[in-house]
MDAnalysis code that builds the backbone (N, CA, C; Angstrom):
import MDAnalysis as mda
import numpy as np

u = mda.Universe.empty(270, n_residues=90, atom_resindex=np.repeat(np.arange(90), 3), trajectory=True)
u.add_TopologyAttr("name", ["N", "CA", "C"] * 90)
u.add_TopologyAttr("resid", np.arange(1, 91))
u.add_TopologyAttr("resname", ["MET", "ASN", "ILE", "PHE", "ARG", "LEU", "ILE", "ILE", "ALA", "LEU", "ILE", "PHE", "LEU", "GLY", "ILE", "GLY", "LEU", "LEU", "VAL", "GLY", "VAL", "LEU", "ASN", "THR", "GLN", "PRO", "ILE", "THR", "LEU", "LYS", "LEU", "LEU", "PHE", "ALA", "ASP", "ILE", "GLN", "THR", "SER", "SER", "GLY", "VAL", "ALA", "ILE", "ILE", "LEU", "SER", "LEU", "LEU", "ALA", "GLY", "VAL", "VAL", "ILE", "GLY", "GLY", "LEU", "ILE", "VAL", "LEU", "ALA", "THR", "LEU", "VAL", "TRP", "PRO", "LEU", "TYR", "THR", "LYS", "LEU", "ARG", "LYS", "ALA", "ASN", "LYS", "GLN", "ALA", "THR", "ALA", "SER", "SER", "ALA", "PRO", "GLN", "LEU", "GLY", "THR", "GLY", "VAL"])
u.atoms.positions = np.array([
    [77.953, 129.264, 139.706],
    [78.329, 128.257, 138.607],
    [77.285, 127.321, 138.417],
    [77.066, 126.390, 139.433],
    [75.807, 125.509, 139.088],
    [74.657, 125.597, 138.488],
    [73.823, 127.295, 138.747],
    [72.717, 127.399, 138.378],
    [73.172, 127.967, 136.927],
    [74.294, 128.219, 136.178],
    [74.658, 128.519, 134.945],
    [74.645, 127.519, 134.275],
    [74.975, 126.334, 134.816],
    [75.210, 124.770, 134.110],
    [73.832, 124.616, 134.240],
    [73.139, 124.803, 135.242],
    [71.839, 123.954, 134.698],
    [70.876, 124.866, 133.909],
    [71.149, 126.045, 133.632],
    [70.499, 127.273, 132.729],
    [70.730, 126.504, 131.374],
    [72.130, 126.071, 131.271],
    [72.769, 125.636, 129.798],
    [72.056, 124.234, 129.369],
    [71.932, 123.458, 130.709],
    [71.485, 121.829, 130.214],
    [70.102, 122.298, 129.599],
    [69.134, 123.044, 130.542],
    [67.936, 122.917, 130.389],
    [67.845, 123.754, 128.707],
    [68.401, 124.459, 128.356],
    [68.310, 125.216, 126.801],
    [68.556, 124.239, 126.166],
    [69.884, 123.217, 126.189],
    [70.138, 122.527, 125.119],
    [68.831, 121.038, 125.090],
    [68.405, 120.763, 126.404],
    [67.160, 119.821, 126.445],
    [66.147, 120.729, 125.656],
    [65.946, 121.880, 125.852],
    [64.775, 122.593, 125.190],
    [65.075, 122.321, 123.510],
    [66.121, 122.699, 123.222],
    [66.485, 122.270, 121.875],
    [66.634, 120.995, 120.947],
    [67.071, 120.023, 122.120],
    [66.525, 118.890, 121.567],
    [65.133, 118.236, 121.588],
    [64.364, 118.660, 122.571],
    [62.936, 118.497, 122.135],
    [62.407, 119.532, 121.071],
    [62.778, 119.920, 121.066],
    [62.360, 121.068, 120.137],
    [62.486, 120.271, 118.313],
    [63.879, 119.815, 118.330],
    [63.945, 119.340, 117.241],
    [63.117, 117.752, 116.950],
    [63.168, 117.133, 118.340],
    [62.189, 116.091, 118.185],
    [60.572, 115.886, 117.645],
    [59.991, 117.202, 117.969],
    [58.698, 117.555, 118.118],
    [58.555, 118.163, 116.525],
    [59.723, 119.065, 116.173],
    [59.144, 119.392, 114.338],
    [59.726, 118.127, 113.683],
    [60.511, 117.406, 113.832],
    [60.953, 116.239, 112.848],
    [60.252, 115.109, 113.182],
    [58.894, 114.971, 112.731],
    [58.132, 113.496, 113.245],
    [57.995, 112.652, 111.920],
    [58.885, 113.114, 110.951],
    [58.603, 112.114, 109.363],
    [58.522, 110.856, 109.962],
    [58.148, 109.620, 109.574],
    [58.913, 108.281, 109.733],
    [60.093, 108.181, 108.476],
    [60.944, 107.275, 109.395],
    [62.398, 107.081, 108.699],
    [62.356, 105.770, 108.887],
    [63.066, 105.115, 108.117],
    [63.740, 103.445, 108.243],
    [65.391, 103.552, 108.244],
    [66.064, 103.066, 109.322],
    [67.403, 103.128, 109.736],
    [67.214, 101.623, 109.118],
    [68.303, 101.858, 108.121],
    [68.686, 100.462, 107.788],
    [70.277, 99.903, 107.969],
    [70.329, 99.052, 108.933],
    [71.328, 98.731, 109.581],
    [72.137, 97.355, 108.891],
    [72.932, 96.912, 109.567],
    [73.874, 95.760, 108.708],
    [72.795, 94.465, 108.961],
    [72.191, 94.443, 110.482],
    [71.384, 93.227, 110.301],
    [69.936, 93.218, 110.534],
    [69.514, 94.703, 110.912],
    [67.774, 95.073, 111.006],
    [67.539, 96.283, 110.641],
    [66.472, 96.673, 110.425],
    [65.738, 97.908, 110.028],
    [65.044, 98.424, 110.870],
    [65.138, 99.671, 111.422],
    [64.540, 100.324, 112.623],
    [63.802, 101.301, 112.101],
    [62.403, 101.287, 112.659],
    [61.513, 102.425, 112.204],
    [61.514, 103.192, 113.115],
    [61.451, 104.381, 112.686],
    [61.699, 105.541, 113.859],
    [61.310, 107.080, 113.002],
    [61.425, 108.152, 113.874],
    [61.177, 109.311, 113.464],
    [62.441, 110.003, 113.387],
    [62.260, 111.015, 112.344],
    [63.470, 111.877, 111.618],
    [64.303, 112.347, 112.955],
    [63.616, 112.913, 113.830],
    [63.817, 113.709, 114.984],
    [64.457, 112.735, 115.983],
    [64.276, 111.558, 116.285],
    [64.945, 110.702, 117.272],
    [66.382, 110.204, 116.644],
    [66.178, 109.800, 115.219],
    [67.258, 109.916, 114.367],
    [68.248, 110.376, 114.842],
    [68.133, 111.980, 114.653],
    [69.218, 113.213, 114.748],
    [69.829, 113.258, 116.064],
    [68.443, 113.169, 117.034],
    [69.353, 113.085, 118.161],
    [69.987, 111.842, 118.492],
    [69.704, 111.092, 118.394],
    [70.552, 109.626, 118.640],
    [72.006, 109.681, 117.744],
    [71.662, 110.262, 116.390],
    [73.392, 110.635, 115.948],
    [73.757, 111.689, 116.582],
    [73.543, 112.699, 117.042],
    [74.060, 113.530, 117.665],
    [74.591, 113.284, 119.127],
    [73.894, 112.308, 120.064],
    [74.682, 111.816, 120.828],
    [75.537, 110.826, 120.519],
    [75.484, 109.864, 119.739],
    [76.440, 108.955, 119.336],
    [78.002, 110.086, 118.883],
    [77.362, 110.844, 118.418],
    [78.893, 111.908, 117.755],
    [79.860, 112.294, 119.199],
    [78.738, 112.971, 119.900],
    [79.012, 113.059, 121.173],
    [80.303, 112.292, 121.885],
    [79.476, 111.037, 122.408],
    [79.762, 110.221, 122.955],
    [81.181, 109.672, 122.144],
    [81.342, 109.480, 121.210],
    [82.545, 108.770, 120.371],
    [83.760, 110.011, 120.494],
    [83.409, 111.295, 120.238],
    [84.172, 112.412, 120.503],
    [84.796, 112.146, 121.929],
    [84.020, 112.298, 122.684],
    [84.152, 111.905, 124.449],
    [85.759, 110.789, 124.676],
    [85.123, 109.701, 123.826],
    [86.076, 108.922, 123.773],
    [87.137, 108.817, 123.448],
    [87.504, 109.488, 122.306],
    [88.084, 109.802, 121.308],
    [89.407, 110.506, 122.455],
    [88.660, 111.733, 122.853],
    [89.436, 112.719, 123.768],
    [90.075, 112.086, 124.785],
    [89.230, 110.998, 125.824],
    [89.804, 110.431, 126.458],
    [90.957, 109.588, 126.124],
    [91.024, 108.709, 125.174],
    [91.934, 107.829, 125.012],
    [93.449, 108.398, 124.105],
    [93.164, 109.710, 123.685],
    [94.391, 110.523, 123.227],
    [94.778, 111.310, 124.378],
    [94.108, 111.966, 124.700],
    [94.597, 113.329, 125.653],
    [94.685, 112.740, 127.290],
    [93.643, 112.266, 127.528],
    [93.438, 112.066, 129.159],
    [94.231, 110.985, 129.760],
    [94.288, 109.935, 129.391],
    [94.742, 108.726, 129.690],
    [96.135, 108.985, 129.346],
    [96.871, 109.197, 128.800],
    [98.271, 109.680, 128.621],
    [98.657, 110.671, 129.823],
    [97.803, 111.752, 129.510],
    [98.304, 112.922, 130.911],
    [98.335, 112.463, 132.342],
    [96.708, 111.357, 132.590],
    [97.263, 110.605, 133.492],
    [98.129, 110.103, 133.990],
    [98.544, 109.480, 132.710],
    [99.774, 108.564, 133.732],
    [101.258, 109.170, 133.382],
    [101.608, 110.430, 132.841],
    [102.522, 110.964, 133.240],
    [102.050, 111.578, 134.313],
    [101.195, 111.960, 135.116],
    [101.047, 112.546, 136.231],
    [101.704, 111.796, 137.129],
    [101.044, 110.633, 137.544],
    [100.997, 109.663, 138.410],
    [102.705, 109.082, 138.617],
    [103.356, 109.028, 137.091],
    [104.756, 109.046, 137.265],
    [105.457, 109.997, 138.159],
    [105.212, 111.346, 137.773],
    [105.643, 112.493, 138.338],
    [105.245, 112.311, 139.746],
    [103.888, 112.002, 140.225],
    [103.832, 112.051, 141.554],
    [104.714, 110.921, 142.185],
    [104.799, 109.611, 141.696],
    [105.816, 108.429, 142.317],
    [107.103, 109.204, 142.169],
    [107.843, 109.854, 141.514],
    [109.028, 110.334, 141.423],
    [109.298, 111.630, 142.532],
    [108.213, 112.196, 142.672],
    [108.161, 113.452, 143.571],
    [107.943, 113.090, 144.981],
    [107.320, 111.855, 144.974],
    [107.362, 111.201, 146.731],
    [108.702, 110.547, 146.799],
    [109.187, 109.722, 145.660],
    [110.420, 109.001, 146.026],
    [111.530, 110.070, 146.337],
    [111.652, 110.927, 145.467],
    [112.872, 111.874, 145.949],
    [112.257, 112.724, 147.313],
    [111.305, 113.107, 148.002],
    [111.389, 113.627, 149.115],
    [110.984, 112.955, 150.115],
    [110.978, 111.665, 150.071],
    [110.825, 110.366, 151.390],
    [112.184, 110.609, 152.213],
    [111.892, 110.431, 153.211],
    [113.290, 110.760, 154.153],
    [113.920, 109.011, 154.127],
    [115.280, 109.153, 153.981],
    [115.938, 108.054, 153.592],
    [116.526, 107.496, 155.196],
    [116.353, 106.394, 155.415],
    [116.888, 105.727, 156.330],
    [118.106, 105.463, 156.584],
    [118.886, 105.157, 157.698],
    [120.202, 104.686, 157.935],
    [121.290, 105.600, 157.654],
    [121.007, 106.649, 157.376],
    [122.076, 108.067, 157.107],
    [121.644, 109.208, 157.927],
    [121.288, 108.358, 159.339],
    [121.555, 109.406, 160.415],
    [122.529, 108.974, 161.198],
    [123.223, 110.111, 161.941],
    [124.665, 110.015, 162.399],
    [124.576, 109.947, 163.808],
])
């Protein structure tokens, strides 16, 4: 399974390098307070990376954290209900 992930990662790395090499036209990114000179390939790769990071953060905030808190609460309840009660011995 790790070999499969490595192969997939290398394929995507190759695609990214290909996009960067084939798109060398200079462009200017005009941001709010700055102008950045870069090639179009770099701009494409950075925008894709920003989209992945933002999408991952959205999934993390809307799915993972709420499910993690539910899991912690369920584990606390399971631990509390299965703990031996003291003082009930005969």
